[in-house]
C-alpha positions, 0 to 999 in steps of 0.5 A: 314233825308228828302231831302230838296226841292228847292223853288218852281218855278212859274211853280210849287206849293208846297203841302202836301201829306200824311204828306210829302211835294211835288212839282207839276204842278199847275192847275192840277185836282185831278185825273190828280195829282193822276195819275201823282204820280202813283195812280189809282184815282178809287182805292183811297180814298182822303181827301182834305184840311181836308175834305173827297171829294166826287169822283164827285168833284175831276175833278173840283177841282184844286190843288193849293199851300199849299194844303194838301192831304191824299191818302188812297189805297183801298186794296182788299183781302180774 
């Protein structure tokens, strides 16, 4: 069973990441958010609110309450 989230405080926002709700600080850029969650931004593809967002726009895009993100990690191999 999923753990219940506390209501967001004024200093946090709620978003959906890979289908699960999470809380984060409002006003983070996408690279800041990804790093705070343990991702390496240079190794992921990001869908932001239903749109594959071009990497050059990531730094200008700030996360907000209700945003939906899908993060796909790029894995190399041979």
